[in-house]
C-alpha positions in Angstrom: 12.7 -6.5 -14.8 11.3 -3.1 -16.4 8.3 -2.2 -18.3 8.1 0.7 -20.6 4.0 2.5 -19.2 3.0 5.7 -19.9 5.9 6.4 -20.4 7.9 5.2 -17.5 10.0 2.5 -16.5 8.3 0.6 -13.7 10.2 -2.5 -12.3 8.1 -5.6 -12.1 8.3 -8.8 -10.5 6.7 -12.0 -11.1 6.3 -14.9 -9.3 4.7 -18.2 -9.0 1.7 -19.6 -11.3 -1.6 -19.7 -11.2 -4.5 -17.1 -10.6 -2.9 -13.5 -11.0 -2.7 -11.1 -7.6 -0.9 -7.5 -8.9 0.0 -6.4 -5.3 0.0 -2.1 -4.5 2.8 -1.3 -2.1 1.9 2.5 0.2 3.7 5.7 -0.6 7.8 5.9 -0.8 8.3 2.4 -0.4 9.3 -0.4 -3.2 7.2 -3.3 -4.3 9.8 -4.9 -3.2 8.5 -4.7 0.4 5.5 -7.9 -0.6 8.7 -10.2 -1.2 9.0 -11.4 2.8 5.8 -12.6 3.6 3.3 -11.8 1.1 4.7 -13.1 -2.0 6.1 -16.6 -0.7 2.4 -16.7 0.7 0.2 -16.1 -1.9 3.2 -18.5 -4.1 2.5 -21.1 -1.8 -2.0 -21.0 -2.4 -1.4 -21.4 -5.6 -1.4 -17.9 -7.3 0.6 -15.8 -9.3 2.1 -12.7 -7.2 3.0 -9.7 -9.5 4.7 -7.2 -7.9 5.6 -3.5 -8.7 7.7 -0.4 -7.6 5.1 3.0 -7.9 6.5 5.1 -10.5 8.8 8.6 -8.5 10.1 5.4 -6.2 13.6 3.7 -7.0 14.0 1.4 -8.8 11.1 3.2 -11.5 11.2 5.7 -13.1 9.0 9.0 -13.2 9.5 12.4 -11.2 7.2 14.5 -8.8 4.1 16.2 -10.6 1.5 12.6 -11.0 -1.9 12.3 -9.1 -4.1 9.2 -8.9 -4.8 8.7 -11.8 -1.7 8.2 -13.3 -0.6 5.7 -10.5 -3.7 3.9 -11.7 -3.5 4.6 -15.1 0.6 3.1 -14.5 -1.2 -0.1 -12.8 -3.5 -0.5 -15.5 -0.9 -0.3 -18.4 1.0 -2.5 -16.4 -2.3 -5.2 -16.1 -2.7 -4.5 -19.7 0.6 -5.2 -20.8 1.0 -9.3 -18.7 -2.2 -9.7 -19.9 -3.2 -10.6 -16.5 -6.6 -9.0 -16.4 -9.0 -9.9 -14.6 -6.7 -9.8 -11.9 -7.3 -9.7 -7.6 -5.9 -6.4 -6.7 -3.9 -6.0 -3.2 -3.4 -3.4 -2.3 -2.0 -1.0 1.1 -2.5 2.6 2.3 -1.8 4.6 -0.8 -1.4 1.5 -2.7 -4.8 0.5 -1.1 -6.8 4.1 -2.8 -4.7 3.0 -6.8 -6.8 0.2 -6.2 -9.6 1.9 -6.1 -9.3 4.0 -9.0 -8.6 0.8 -10.7 -11.8 -0.8 -9.3 -13.5 1.7 -9.8 -12.4 3.5 -13.1 -11.5 -0.4 -14.8 -13.6 -2.8 -13.6 -13.0 -5.0 -16.2 -9.6 -6.1 -15.1 -10.7 -6.7 -11.5 -12.1 -9.8 -9.7 -11.4 -9.1 -7.0 -9.6 -6.7 -4.2 -8.0 -6.3 -0.8 -8.2 -3.2 1.0 -5.9 -2.3 3.4 -4.9 0.4 6.3 -6.9 3.0 3.7 -8.5 6.1 5.6 -11.4 7.4 4.0 -10.1 11.0 4.7 -8.1 13.1 7.6 -9.3 14.2 10.7 -7.3 16.7 11.6 -4.2 14.6 13.7 -3.9 12.7 10.3 -3.8 15.6 8.2 -1.4 17.9 10.2 1.1 14.9 10.5 0.4 15.2 7.0 1.0 18.4 6.2 4.0 18.5 8.8 6.7 15.5 6.7 5.4 18.1 3.2 6.8 21.6 5.6 10.1 18.9 6.9 10.8 18.0 2.6 9.9 21.2 1.4 12.4 23.0 3.3 15.9 21.1 2.2 16.7 19.7 6.0 18.7 16.7 6.7 17.2 14.4 9.4 19.9 12.5 10.5 18.9 9.1 9.3 19.0 7.4 13.3 15.9 10.5 14.4 14.9 9.4 10.9 14.4 5.0 11.8 13.1 6.4 15.1 10.1 8.7 14.0 9.1 5.9 11.0 8.9 2.8 14.2 7.2 5.4 16.2 4.8 6.3 13.5 4.5 2.8 11.8 5.0 -0.1 13.9 2.4 -1.1 18.1 2.9 -0.6 20.5 3.7 -4.3 21.4 6.7 -4.7 19.2 7.8 -0.6 20.5 8.2 -2.2 24.2 9.9 -5.5 22.5 13.6 -4.7 22.9 14.9 -7.6 20.8 13.2 -6.6 18.2 12.8 -2.8 18.1 16.3 -3.3 17.4 16.2 -5.3 14.3 13.6 -2.6 13.2 15.4 0.2 13.9 18.0 -1.2 12.1 16.3 -2.0 9.0 14.7 1.4 8.9 18.3 3.3 9.3 20.0 1.5 5.9 16.5 1.8 3.9 18.0 4.1 0.5 15.5 7.4 -0.2 13.2 6.3 -1.6 13.0 8.7 -4.9 12.5 11.5 -6.4 8.4 10.9 -6.6 8.5 10.6 -2.1 7.2 13.6 -1.9 4.0 13.6 -4.4 2.7 10.3 -3.2 2.4 12.7 -0.1 0.5 15.3 -1.4 -1.1 12.5 -3.0 -2.4 10.6 0.2 -3.5 14.2 1.4 -6.1 14.0 -1.4 -9.4 11.2 0.1 -11.8 9.3 -0.8 -15.4 10.3 -2.4 -18.3 8.6 -1.1 -19.5 8.3 -4.5 -16.6 6.6 -5.9 -16.9 3.8 -4.1 -20.2 3.5 -4.5 -18.9 2.5 -8.4 -16.3 -0.4 -7.4 -18.1 -3.4 -8.3 -15.9 -5.9 -7.2 -16.3 -7.9 -4.1 -13.7 -6.4 -1.3 -12.2 -7.1 2.2 -11.5 -3.8 3.9 -8.3 -5.0 6.5 -7.5 -2.1 9.3 -4.8 -3.1 12.3 -5.9 -2.1 14.9 -2.7 0.2 16.6 -2.7 2.4 13.2 -2.8 5.7 14.3 -1.5 6.6 10.0 -4.5 4.9 8.9 -6.9 3.8 12.2 -9.8 1.7 12.5 -12.0 3.9 12.5 -11.5 5.5 9.3 -11.1 1.8 7.3 -14.2 0.6 8.6 -15.7 3.9 6.9 -14.5 3.4 3.6 -15.5 -1.1 3.8 -19.1 1.3 4.9 -19.6 2.6 1.4 -18.3 -0.5 -0.8 -21.3 -1.9 -2.3 -20.2 -5.7 -1.6 -17.0 -5.6 1.2 -16.1 -7.4 4.7 -14.1 -5.4 7.5 -11.4 -7.3 9.5 -9.5 -5.3 11.9 -5.9 -7.3 13.2 -4.7 -7.2 16.5 -0.7 -6.4 18.0 -0.4 -4.2 14.6 0.3 -1.1 13.3 0.3 0.7 10.2 2.8 -2.2 9.1 1.0 -5.0 10.1 1.1 -7.1 6.9 5.2 -6.5 8.2 4.2 -7.4 11.6 1.4 -9.7 11.9 2.4 -11.1 8.2 0.9 -14.5 8.9 -3.1 -13.4 10.1 -2.9 -11.3 7.2 -2.1 -13.5 5.0 -4.7 -15.5 6.1 -7.5 -12.9 5.8 -6.0 -12.5 1.5 -5.8 -15.7 0.9 -9.1 -17.2 2.3 -11.0 -14.3 0.6 -9.0 -14.5 -3.0 -9.2 -18.6 -2.7 -13.3 -17.9 -2.3 
């Protein structure tokens, strides 16, 4: 389903009934990534799950050259268009940054906030990785799909998953078949390189739960802890045996943390 928000079409979907929960996906991914595990768990717990795909990522519209504030404005516009507010907001990775910006600028629209795999800043390793991804995107080089799949797995999955021959074979096939993200993927990489200011986090009044993934090399747990410490009202949890895609690797544990917090 498409909604015209801020001059672009945002693809979105609503499932279930009850108090609404808006889920914001991370960099380069469509909102359907929530549908395998999180949407069924939220619906079973009595919530309405609302997913959407950020601008610049297929099947939503929009091209390159936008900002974090534009992404937050899209999210705010969708909440208002669908009449969801105040609602709970769940974001992962870049989606957690968008969730923070929405909660900071429009506290009237956010009742509770779950921030998964966030990071307050980049250390030298993480900054170099982002710069390298942007340089690769700008080079015009076409990387073989299997190579891209292996790199994606190594960056985003836990050692436990990587060591499981049967599971990793499925992950590699999935990553290799994944379609191109869309014209805004590079812009989202740039936005991912800009980090939270402590004074902005201190202005967020909604109760928050910060969820880190123990084996995450993209957003390490100690960087997520810095966000939890800066928020006025937040608790902090680390989920073991999973990497940056912890919501897919350990969905039962992650879903319990989400639903228990939202039902409190």
